[in-house]
C-alpha positions as CSV (number, residue, x, y, z in Angstrom):
1,M,70.3,112.6,76.7
2,K,67.8,109.9,77.4
3,V,66.2,108.1,74.3
4,I,62.4,107.2,73.9
5,V,61.4,105.1,71.3
6,Q,57.6,105.4,70.1
7,K,55.8,103.5,67.5
8,Y,52.7,104.4,65.9
9,G,50.5,102.0,63.9
10,G,48.8,102.7,60.8
11,S,45.4,103.5,62.5
12,S,46.9,106.1,64.6
13,L,48.5,107.8,61.2
14,A,45.1,107.2,58.6
15,T,44.4,110.7,58.1
16,P,46.4,114.2,57.9
17,L,44.5,115.2,61.1
18,L,45.7,112.1,62.9
19,I,49.1,112.6,61.5
20,N,49.4,116.1,63.1
21,R,48.1,114.9,66.3
22,I,50.7,112.4,66.7
23,A,53.2,114.8,65.6
24,Q,52.4,117.2,68.5
25,R,52.8,114.4,71.1
26,V,56.0,113.5,69.6
27,I,57.1,117.1,69.9
28,K,55.7,117.1,73.8
29,T,57.9,114.1,74.3
30,K,60.8,115.7,73.1
31,R,60.0,119.2,75.2
32,L,60.2,116.9,78.5
33,G,64.0,116.5,77.6
34,Y,64.0,113.4,75.6
35,D,65.9,112.3,72.5
36,V,62.9,110.7,70.3
37,V,63.1,108.2,67.6
38,V,59.6,107.7,66.0
39,V,58.8,104.2,64.2
40,A,55.8,104.5,61.8
41,S,53.9,101.9,60.0
42,A,52.2,102.2,56.8
43,L,48.8,104.6,56.7
44,G,45.6,102.8,57.4
45,D,45.1,100.1,55.2
46,T,47.8,100.9,52.5
47,T,49.6,97.6,53.1
48,D,46.5,95.5,52.7
49,H,45.8,97.5,49.3
50,L,49.1,96.9,47.9
51,L,48.9,93.2,48.8
52,D,45.7,93.1,47.0
53,L,47.2,94.8,43.9
54,S,49.9,92.6,43.7
55,K,47.4,89.4,43.8
56,Q,45.6,91.1,40.7
57,I,48.7,90.6,39.0
58,T,49.8,87.2,40.0
59,K,48.6,84.7,42.5
60,H,51.8,84.1,43.8
61,P,54.0,87.4,44.0
62,P,57.8,86.8,43.9
63,G,59.1,87.5,47.7
64,R,61.7,89.9,46.5
65,E,59.3,92.1,44.4
66,L,56.6,91.8,47.1
67,D,58.7,93.1,49.5
68,M,60.0,95.9,47.1
69,L,56.0,96.9,46.7
70,L,55.0,96.7,50.5
71,S,58.0,98.6,51.8
72,V,56.7,101.7,50.1
73,G,53.6,102.1,52.7
74,E,56.2,103.1,55.4
75,N,58.1,105.3,53.0
76,I,55.2,107.4,52.7
77,S,53.9,107.7,56.5
78,I,57.5,108.7,57.7
79,A,57.8,111.6,55.1
80,L,54.4,113.1,56.2
81,L,55.1,112.6,59.6
82,A,58.4,114.4,59.4
83,M,56.9,117.2,57.6
84,A,53.9,117.7,60.2
85,I,56.6,117.8,63.1
86,Q,58.4,120.4,61.3
87,E,55.2,122.3,60.4
88,N,54.6,122.2,64.2
89,G,57.9,124.0,64.8
90,C,60.3,121.0,65.6
91,P,63.4,119.8,63.1
92,A,62.7,116.6,62.3
93,I,64.0,114.1,59.4
94,S,62.9,110.7,57.9
95,L,65.0,107.6,57.3
96,T,64.3,104.6,55.4
97,A,65.6,101.3,57.0
98,N,68.3,101.1,54.5
99,Q,69.6,104.7,55.4
100,V,69.5,103.8,58.9
101,G,71.3,100.5,58.3
102,I,68.6,98.2,59.5
103,I,70.5,94.8,58.3
104,T,68.4,91.6,58.1
105,N,68.6,88.2,56.6
106,N,67.5,87.4,53.2
107,N,64.1,85.7,53.8
108,Y,61.7,88.0,51.8
109,T,58.4,88.7,53.5
110,R,59.6,87.3,57.0
111,A,62.8,88.6,57.8
112,R,64.8,88.9,61.1
113,I,66.7,91.7,62.0
114,L,70.4,90.9,62.7
115,E,72.1,94.1,63.3
116,I,71.0,97.9,63.6
117,K,73.7,100.5,62.8
118,K,73.4,103.5,65.1
119,E,75.6,106.3,63.6
120,R,73.0,107.8,61.6
121,I,70.4,108.1,64.1
122,K,73.0,109.5,66.7
123,K,74.5,112.0,64.4
124,E,70.7,113.7,63.6
125,L,69.6,113.3,67.3
126,S,72.9,115.1,68.1
127,K,71.4,118.1,66.0
128,G,68.2,118.3,67.9
129,K,66.2,116.6,65.4
130,I,63.5,114.1,66.1
131,V,64.2,111.1,64.0
132,V,61.5,109.0,62.1
133,I,62.2,105.8,60.8
134,A,60.4,103.3,58.7
135,G,59.1,100.3,60.6
136,Y,58.6,96.7,59.2
137,Q,61.5,97.0,56.6
138,G,65.3,96.1,56.3
139,I,67.8,95.8,54.2
140,S,70.2,92.6,53.4
141,G,73.6,92.0,53.4
142,D,72.9,91.7,49.5
143,N,71.6,95.2,49.6
144,E,68.1,93.8,49.0
145,I,64.7,95.4,50.2
146,T,63.2,92.8,53.0
147,T,60.1,93.2,55.3
148,L,59.7,91.6,58.6
149,G,56.0,90.2,58.0
150,R,52.7,91.5,59.8
151,G,53.1,93.6,62.7
152,G,57.0,94.0,61.8
153,S,57.1,97.7,62.9
154,D,56.7,96.5,66.7
155,T,60.1,94.4,66.3
156,T,61.5,97.6,64.3
157,A,60.9,100.0,67.4
158,V,62.0,97.2,70.2
159,A,65.0,96.6,68.2
160,L,65.9,100.3,67.9
161,A,65.4,100.7,71.5
162,A,67.9,97.9,72.2
163,A,70.3,99.1,70.0
164,L,70.2,102.6,71.4
165,K,69.4,101.7,74.9
166,A,66.3,103.5,75.4
167,E,64.7,104.2,78.6
168,R,61.7,102.6,77.3
169,C,59.8,101.7,74.0
170,E,56.2,102.9,73.6
171,I,53.8,100.8,71.4
172,M,50.8,103.2,70.6
173,S,47.9,101.6,68.5
174,D,44.0,101.7,68.7
175,V,43.8,99.9,72.0
176,D,45.4,101.0,75.4
177,G,47.1,97.6,76.7
178,I,46.6,94.0,77.0
179,Y,43.3,92.5,78.2
180,T,42.2,89.2,79.5
181,A,40.5,88.3,76.3
182,N,39.9,90.7,73.1
183,P,37.9,93.6,74.6
184,R,35.9,94.1,71.2
185,L,34.5,90.5,71.5
186,V,34.4,90.1,75.4
187,T,33.0,93.3,76.6
188,N,34.1,92.4,80.3
189,A,37.7,91.7,79.6
190,R,39.8,93.4,82.0
191,R,43.1,95.3,81.3
192,L,46.5,94.1,82.5
193,E,48.5,96.5,84.2
194,K,51.8,94.7,83.8
195,I,52.8,91.2,82.2
196,S,55.8,89.8,82.0
197,Y,57.8,88.9,78.8
198,D,57.0,85.2,78.8
199,E,53.5,85.7,79.2
200,M,53.2,88.1,76.5
201,L,54.9,85.7,74.3
202,D,52.3,83.3,74.6
203,M,49.9,85.9,74.2
204,A,51.1,87.3,71.0
205,E,51.8,83.7,69.6
206,L,48.3,82.6,70.2
207,G,46.2,85.3,69.0
208,S,46.7,88.3,70.9
209,Q,47.0,91.1,68.0
210,V,48.5,93.9,70.1
211,L,52.3,92.7,69.7
212,K,54.1,90.9,67.2
213,T,56.1,87.8,68.9
214,T,59.6,88.9,67.3
215,A,59.2,92.2,69.1
216,V,58.6,90.4,72.3
217,E,61.1,88.1,72.0
218,F,63.7,91.3,71.1
219,A,62.4,92.9,74.4
220,K,63.2,89.9,76.6
221,N,66.5,89.1,75.2
222,H,67.5,92.9,75.5
223,D,65.6,93.8,79.0
224,V,63.6,96.6,77.1
225,T,60.4,97.8,79.0
226,I,57.6,98.1,76.6
227,H,54.6,100.5,77.2
228,L,51.5,99.6,75.3
229,G,48.9,102.5,75.0
230,S,46.4,104.0,72.7
231,S,47.4,106.8,70.2
232,F,43.8,108.0,70.5
233,T,43.7,108.6,74.0
234,E,47.3,108.9,75.1
235,V,46.8,106.1,77.8
236,I,49.5,103.8,78.6
237,G,47.6,100.6,80.0
238,T,49.9,97.7,80.1
239,V,53.8,97.5,80.8
240,V,55.5,94.6,79.3
241,T,58.8,93.9,81.5
242,N,61.1,91.3,83.1
243,G,59.2,90.0,85.8
244,S,57.7,86.5,87.1
245,W,54.9,85.6,89.0
246,Y,55.3,82.7,91.4
247,N,51.6,82.2,92.6
248,P,49.6,80.4,89.5
249,R,47.4,82.6,87.7
250,V,45.4,82.9,84.4
251,T,46.7,85.6,82.4
252,G,44.2,85.6,79.3
253,V,42.0,83.6,77.1
254,V,42.8,84.1,73.6
255,F,42.0,82.6,70.2
256,D,43.0,82.5,66.8
257,E,40.7,82.1,63.7
258,N,43.4,82.5,60.9
259,V,44.8,78.8,61.3
260,V,44.2,75.5,59.8
261,L,45.2,72.0,60.7
262,V,47.5,69.8,58.6
263,C,47.5,66.1,59.3
264,L,50.3,63.8,58.2
265,K,48.9,60.2,57.8
266,N,50.3,56.9,57.9
267,S,53.8,58.7,58.8
268,S,57.0,57.4,60.5
269,K,58.6,59.3,63.3
270,G,61.4,60.3,60.9
271,A,59.2,61.5,58.1
272,N,57.3,63.9,60.9
273,F,60.7,65.1,62.2
274,A,62.0,65.7,59.1
275,I,58.7,67.6,57.4
276,A,58.4,69.5,60.6
277,S,61.9,70.5,61.0
278,K,61.7,71.8,57.5
279,L,58.8,74.0,58.1
280,V,60.8,75.5,61.3
281,R,63.9,76.0,59.4
282,E,61.8,78.0,56.7
283,F,60.2,80.4,59.4
284,V,56.6,78.7,58.5
285,D,54.4,80.2,61.9
286,V,53.7,76.6,63.3
287,K,51.6,77.1,66.4
288,F,52.1,73.5,67.7
289,I,52.9,70.1,66.6
290,Y,51.0,67.3,68.3
291,D,52.9,63.7,67.0
292,M,51.1,60.6,67.6
293,E,51.3,56.7,66.7
294,Q,50.9,57.0,62.6
295,Q,49.9,60.8,62.3
296,C,51.4,64.0,63.1
297,C,49.2,67.3,63.4
298,L,50.4,70.9,62.9
299,V,48.4,73.9,63.6
300,L,49.6,76.4,61.0
301,K,48.9,80.1,60.2
302,K,46.6,80.2,57.0
303,D,49.1,82.6,55.5
304,D,51.7,80.3,55.6
305,L,49.5,77.4,54.0
306,E,50.6,77.5,50.3
307,F,54.2,77.9,51.4
308,A,54.1,75.2,53.9
309,K,52.4,72.7,51.2
310,S,55.1,73.0,48.7
311,L,57.4,72.2,51.7
312,I,55.4,69.3,52.7
313,D,55.0,67.8,49.2
314,A,58.7,68.2,48.7
315,G,59.4,66.5,51.9
316,I,56.7,63.6,51.4
317,G,58.8,62.8,48.2
318,Q,61.4,61.0,50.3
319,F,58.9,59.0,52.3
320,N,56.4,56.1,50.9
321,G,52.7,56.0,51.6
322,V,52.4,59.6,53.5
323,D,49.6,61.7,52.8
324,Y,48.2,64.5,54.5
325,T,44.8,66.4,55.1
326,I,43.9,70.1,55.7
327,N,41.2,71.2,57.9
328,H,40.4,75.1,57.3
329,D,37.5,74.8,59.6
330,I,39.0,75.3,62.9
331,G,40.0,77.7,65.4
332,L,42.6,77.8,68.3
333,L,41.7,78.5,71.6
334,S,44.6,79.1,74.4
335,V,44.7,79.6,78.0
336,V,47.5,81.4,79.0
337,G,49.2,81.8,82.3
338,V,51.6,80.9,85.1
339,G,51.5,77.4,86.6
340,I,48.6,75.8,84.5
341,S,49.9,72.8,83.8
342,F,48.0,69.4,82.9
343,A,47.5,68.8,86.6
344,S,45.9,71.9,87.4
345,E,42.4,73.0,88.2
346,V,42.5,75.1,84.9
347,I,42.4,72.2,82.6
348,K,39.4,70.4,84.6
349,K,37.4,73.6,84.4
350,V,38.2,74.0,80.4
351,L,37.1,70.3,80.0
352,Q,34.1,71.3,81.7
353,V,33.3,74.0,79.4
354,F,33.7,71.7,76.3
355,G,31.7,69.1,77.9
356,E,28.7,71.4,78.7
357,M,29.0,72.8,75.0
358,Q,29.9,69.3,73.4
359,I,33.1,70.5,71.8
360,L,35.2,67.8,71.0
361,P,38.9,69.3,70.4
362,Q,40.8,68.0,67.1
363,T,44.2,68.2,68.8
364,Y,45.7,70.2,71.8
365,Y,48.9,71.2,73.3
366,F,49.9,71.6,76.8
367,S,52.9,73.3,78.8
368,E,53.4,74.9,81.9
369,T,52.2,78.5,80.6
370,R,49.5,77.5,78.0
371,L,46.6,75.1,77.2
372,S,45.7,75.4,73.5
373,F,43.1,73.3,71.7
374,A,42.1,73.3,67.8
375,I,38.3,73.3,67.8
376,D,35.3,73.9,65.5
377,R,35.5,77.6,64.3
378,Q,31.8,78.0,64.8
379,Q,32.2,77.3,68.4
380,L,35.3,79.3,69.1
381,L,34.0,82.7,70.2
382,L,31.3,81.3,72.5
383,A,33.7,79.0,74.2
384,V,36.3,82.0,74.8
385,S,33.4,84.0,76.3
386,R,32.4,81.0,78.5
387,I,36.0,79.9,79.8
388,H,36.9,83.5,80.3
389,D,33.8,83.9,82.6
390,I,34.9,81.0,84.5
391,L,38.6,81.3,84.7
392,I,39.1,85.3,85.1
393,L,35.6,86.4,86.6
394,K,35.3,83.2,88.7
395,K,31.5,82.8,87.1
396,N,29.9,79.2,87.6
């Protein structure tokens, strides 16, 4: 029997009424003749609440204990959803990552999936059950509980779809697909019916909050088709799949306010490379690196700043005269698409907007598929809207 993997986000499971509604949708899929594997996130704001509790105990929670704490949220979700499915007349079983065998490395709070053991899942599916699996969590080779970082349930779902050779993976949340800009802030943003893995990787990396980057990487590497839809309307709005568009196009204008700019001063190429390499090896979320004479600037996720500072401080100890500054008042604006390199008309139009708005980027990064600028956060949202109007809606 063909397998479908469905993932439901925390907002989709926030109340008993919503849990019951999801149970009915899952059963409907089962009755269409599929084996169904469901991945559930923690209910509503449970993860944030648990994180706040830990911060009331200590400003720097140990990674192992933090993962032990945060993994609890998904256990609650899967038990309640399995109960709801059974109450609606269909057999179901909830399984933690440990019970399944979702094996990760031992990087607490940011683990990577290494292997998924399929035997338990297949055994339960063969009994006609819907299998409800905890997202976001894993188990290391040392038998320690780990978590996959924010949005990790997406990665769990796609990895399961790859392991089970599922027909498709449905990621259901409170939005009905990928848009050319954040529709909550840019009201005339357009929904994309189809997007390639490479475009989606850039969108996810640079600020679109619909899919986690590691989930897209898994999908690309294992050719898993992802269907993105709304669990409230049940509309599948965007398909992420293997494909490319040879005609240049702007896919979207995305932004990220949760970043900081770290600039190493008076640094040599050797110091820059050594410090930047250390950050990457330790899985710090570095958006991009701009290496100039006597200075190297890195755009990092705010959530990783304290950890990054400890690595930078340790690295600087090896070099004389290196110092660094941190700018907390920036945002990252990125234009994503195909064939939008430095020589294209796209960059000219972006710079025209910057000139009109008197925006001076602090640093920038260009490739064949993205243009990224670190700019003053106060100007960020207006700039996104204006650039979207010009590049997507073709307004002057």
